[in-house]
Every structure is written in C-alpha cells, then in structure tokens.
C-alpha positions in Angstrom: 119.7 106.7 83.3 116.6 108.8 82.5 114.3 105.9 83.2 115.3 105.9 86.9 113.9 109.5 87.3 110.4 107.8 87.7 111.5 107.0 91.3 111.9 110.6 92.4 108.7 110.4 94.5 109.9 107.5 96.6 113.7 107.9 96.9 115.1 110.2 99.6 117.8 111.8 97.5 117.3 111.5 93.7 120.7 113.1 92.8 122.7 110.8 95.1 120.7 107.7 93.8 121.3 108.5 90.2 125.0 109.2 90.8 125.5 106.0 92.8 123.7 103.9 90.1 126.5 104.7 87.7 129.5 103.9 89.9 131.6 100.7 89.5 130.6 98.0 92.0 132.8 96.1 94.4 132.4 92.4 95.0 132.2 90.3 98.1 134.1 87.1 98.9 132.6 84.8 101.5 134.1 81.8 103.2 132.8 78.3 102.6 132.8 77.4 106.3 131.7 73.9 105.5 135.3 73.3 104.3 137.4 75.9 106.0 137.3 78.7 108.7 136.8 82.4 108.5 140.2 83.0 110.1 142.0 81.0 107.3 140.1 82.8 104.6 140.8 86.2 106.1 144.5 85.5 106.0 144.4 84.5 102.3 142.3 87.5 101.4 144.6 90.0 103.0 147.6 88.4 101.4 146.0 88.8 98.0 144.1 92.0 98.5 145.2 94.2 101.4 142.4 96.7 100.6 139.7 94.1 101.4 137.4 95.0 104.3 135.3 92.8 106.5 131.5 93.0 105.8 130.2 94.2 109.2 126.7 92.7 108.9 127.4 89.3 107.3 129.4 86.5 108.8 132.7 85.6 107.1 132.5 87.9 104.2 134.8 90.6 102.8 134.5 93.5 100.4 136.9 93.5 97.4 137.1 97.1 95.9 136.2 97.4 92.2 139.2 96.7 90.1 141.4 95.7 93.0 141.5 91.9 92.5 139.9 89.0 90.7 139.1 86.5 93.4 137.4 84.2 90.8 141.0 83.4 89.6 142.4 82.6 93.1 143.3 78.9 93.9 141.0 79.1 96.9 138.0 79.8 94.6 138.8 76.9 92.3 139.2 74.6 95.4 135.8 75.6 96.7 137.0 77.3 99.8 135.5 80.7 98.9 132.8 82.1 96.7 132.2 85.6 95.2 128.9 87.3 95.2 127.4 90.8 94.9 126.9 92.1 98.5 123.3 93.3 98.2 122.3 89.8 96.9 123.3 88.3 100.3 120.4 90.1 102.0 117.7 87.6 100.9 119.8 84.8 102.3 120.3 86.7 105.5 116.6 87.3 105.8 115.7 83.7 105.0 117.8 82.6 108.1 117.8 78.9 107.1 118.9 76.5 109.9 120.7 73.1 109.9 118.2 70.3 109.4 115.5 72.3 107.8 113.7 71.7 104.5 114.3 74.8 102.2 113.3 75.7 98.7 115.1 78.1 96.4 112.4 78.5 93.8 114.4 80.5 91.2 117.9 79.3 92.0 120.1 80.3 89.0 122.9 81.3 88.9 123.3 79.5 92.3 125.1 81.9 94.7 122.1 82.3 97.0 121.4 78.5 97.1 125.1 77.9 97.9 125.2 80.4 100.6 121.9 79.1 102.1 123.4 75.6 102.2 126.5 76.9 104.0 124.2 78.7 106.5 122.6 75.3 107.0 126.0 73.8 107.7 125.3 71.4 104.8 122.7 69.6 106.9 119.0 69.4 105.9 117.3 69.5 102.5 117.7 72.3 100.1 115.9 72.1 96.8 117.4 74.3 94.1 114.9 74.8 91.4 115.1 76.6 88.1 112.9 76.4 85.0 115.8 76.7 82.5 117.9 73.6 82.3 121.0 75.5 81.0 120.9 77.8 84.0 120.3 74.9 86.4 123.5 73.3 85.2 125.3 76.4 86.4 123.8 76.0 89.9 124.9 72.4 90.0 128.5 73.5 89.0 128.6 76.0 91.9 127.3 73.5 94.4 129.7 70.8 93.2 132.7 73.2 93.4 131.9 74.1 97.0 131.4 70.4 98.0 127.8 70.9 99.3 125.8 67.7 99.7 122.5 68.8 101.1 121.4 70.4 97.8 119.2 68.6 95.2 118.1 70.3 92.0 114.8 70.3 90.1 113.9 71.7 86.6 110.4 73.1 86.4 108.5 76.3 86.5 108.3 77.6 90.1 104.6 77.9 90.0 104.2 74.2 89.0 106.2 72.8 91.9 104.0 70.1 93.4 103.0 69.5 97.0 101.7 71.6 99.9 103.3 72.8 103.1 106.5 70.8 102.2 109.1 73.3 103.3 110.1 75.3 106.4 111.4 78.2 104.3 111.1 79.3 100.7 113.2 81.8 98.8 111.6 83.5 95.8 114.4 85.6 94.1 112.0 86.4 91.3 112.9 87.2 87.6 112.6 90.9 87.2 113.6 93.9 85.1 116.9 94.1 86.9 117.1 97.9 87.4 119.2 97.5 90.5 122.1 95.9 88.5 123.2 99.1 86.7 126.5 99.1 88.7 127.6 95.8 87.3 130.1 95.8 84.4 131.4 99.2 85.5 128.2 101.1 86.1 125.8 102.9 83.9 124.9 99.8 81.7 121.3 99.4 82.7 119.1 96.6 81.3 116.9 97.5 78.3 113.5 98.0 79.8 110.2 98.7 78.0 107.1 100.0 79.8 105.1 96.8 79.6 107.9 94.7 81.2 106.8 95.8 84.7 103.3 94.4 84.3 104.2 91.3 82.3 106.8 90.3 84.9 104.4 91.1 87.8 102.0 88.5 86.6 104.8 85.9 86.7 106.0 87.1 90.1 102.6 86.9 91.6 102.2 83.3 90.5 105.6 82.4 92.0 104.9 84.1 95.3 101.4 82.6 95.7 102.8 79.1 95.1 105.6 79.8 97.5 103.1 80.6 100.3 101.3 77.3 99.5 104.5 75.3 99.6 105.7 76.6 103.0 104.3 75.1 106.2 102.0 77.2 108.5 104.3 79.5 110.5 107.0 79.1 107.9 108.9 81.8 106.1 108.8 83.0 102.6 111.4 85.6 101.3 110.3 87.5 98.2 113.2 89.5 96.6 114.0 91.3 93.4 116.9 93.3 92.1 114.6 96.1 90.8 113.1 99.3 92.1 109.7 99.1 90.4 106.7 99.0 92.9 104.8 97.2 90.1 107.2 94.2 90.7 107.6 94.6 94.5 104.9 96.1 96.7 102.2 95.5 94.1 103.2 91.8 94.0 103.0 91.5 97.8 99.6 93.2 97.6 98.4 90.2 95.6 98.7 87.9 98.6 95.6 87.7 100.7 96.3 89.0 104.3 94.6 85.9 105.7 97.1 83.7 103.9 100.3 85.4 105.0 101.5 88.5 106.9 104.5 90.6 105.9 106.8 90.7 108.9 109.3 93.5 109.8 112.9 93.0 109.0 115.2 94.4 111.6 118.6 95.0 109.9 121.9 95.3 111.9 123.0 98.7 113.2 124.7 100.8 110.6 122.8 99.4 107.6 120.6 102.0 105.9 117.4 100.8 104.3 114.1 102.4 103.1 110.7 100.9 103.9 108.3 99.5 101.3 106.0 102.1 99.8 102.3 101.9 100.5 101.2 104.0 97.5 102.4 104.3 93.9 100.8 106.2 91.0 97.4 106.5 92.7 97.3 102.9 93.9 97.3 101.9 97.6 98.7 98.6 98.9 98.1 96.6 102.0 99.6 98.5 104.9 102.2 95.8 105.9 104.1 96.2 102.6 105.8 99.0 104.6 107.6 96.2 106.5 109.6 95.3 103.3 113.0 96.9 102.9 114.5 98.7 99.9 118.2 98.9 99.2 119.0 102.0 97.2 122.6 102.1 95.9 123.6 105.3 97.6 122.6 104.1 101.1 125.2 101.4 101.6 127.3 101.6 98.4 125.7 98.5 96.9 123.5 97.5 94.0 119.7 97.9 94.3 117.4 95.3 95.9 114.0 94.7 97.4 113.4 92.1 100.2 110.2 91.1 102.0 109.6 88.4 104.6 106.2 86.7 104.8 105.0 84.3 107.4 102.3 81.8 106.3 99.3 81.9 108.6 
C-alpha cells in the first residue's frame, strides 16, 4: 500500500486511511422496487442474514457484513427482486437524482449496477441509455437489466466521447474508467490495482474527453455527475478543471446527516484548480467504512 502514501497531504488521517484500505469490504443489497417492496425484501434479508443493517442514507438498501452471506446466491437475486452492489458506488446514482419520465445517459455503464439502480429510481419510466464502448462488457449490463425486468433501458455500444447529438438528455452519469485505487478493499482488502505513474495522466486525457462530451449532451440547466473510484487529483479535480466555467458550474452536494465526506482539493503538487472543485466530495474508506470514491455534480449553463 506504499503508493497510497502520496495522499498524505490531502487526507485527514493517513494512518486510519491506510488501515481501512486493507480491511475486507461489506456488500449492499437493494430492493428492486419496480417488482417488490422494501418491506418484503427486509423480511427476506433478516431471515437469511440477521446481521444485516439498513443503509441510513439510501432508500431500500441493507449492509451485508463481509463473509456473512452470499446474496448473489439467494433465490430473490435470481428472480430479480434484489441486486447487490458496493455501497460507495451508490453515491453517483444518489447524486444524479434521476426522476421518472426523464431522458438519462449512463455514458460508461458496465458492469451495469448503476444503470439498473438509476432505472429503479426512475420507476422504470422514461428513457435510460446505457452505453459502453466494449461489447463484451455491455452484454453484462444487458444481463443485469433483463434479470431485474427493467424496460426503460436501451443499450448502445460506442466510445462515450463519440455519442452523437447535443442537449439530448436531462441527466448524464460519467462513471469514468480510472486507476481504481479506491477498490483495494474488494477481494478481502489489500489487493490494489497495479498502477504505474503514467496511468494517471493517460487516463485523465480520456476522462476529460468523456466529461466534455457529457456537458455537451445534457440540456442547459441539466445535471452531469462525474465520478471515479480513485483518489488521484490528476483524475478527479484536474479533470473538472478542464471544463470551462462558462460551460458548467460545479454545484455543492449536500449529503445526509451522519455521512462523512471530504471536499475536493483546490491545489495539488503545485497546481491550482478552479475554486468550485471544492464542491466535489471525496469518500475516504475510513470515514464511512466503505471503498473510496470521488463524486462531482455539474450543471450545464
């Protein structure tokens, strides 16, 4: 975990951060309320996993302790009544706040959990375009959507920056490809991705292209969520800094009471960013016992 020491200047407690990054990670089960109710699912979950706890900030979701159960093997999962997901990866969906009847784009949709949860938030009414540039990964998205019985989702197979049109969507989610530093707690903790120094800058070029196109695709006044599962400012605040302030503003994200987040950083290694990057939120693993994530909400002007 030596690589993560580079974040000592921007994390509040380096020792707690490093320790949390190696801990096993719980999973979350959420109810597919298009097909069932939260009350029914809660009964099933407590029968199968008495240790499960309700997620306080997200509707109809429960924490399953690491090693306590395998909800992906439950009949309710196979029948499409529930889905499993990492808790911190629900935050981009929460921030997107998609509504029934809207036109929404998930620009980098694989493996499909965020697209599926977005469709559930929309009550399966409206238009959700789930896009991914890799056909094999897009098939996985289609499998998730089919199992959950969601009908408002259509899929497309192209590079996100090449999606045609202008001002076509009410909301766009860009869960960008990244170095994945925030995923170290998966598979038991401590198994971080293999990262080389140039990865940050190579990926940042791709991420900037995706975010710029997302801003063009959303209608004026519409919402773009930019998210990564990495800590690197090169892939987060520096990418946001590549959007002209006259094109979009970065809005504050007010999280529910009891959730601990850190603001976006306005300086990194001698470089200053546009001031409103501070409105983004960082999820360090020791703050809420989750994986790591970065989420920013932009409004097209």
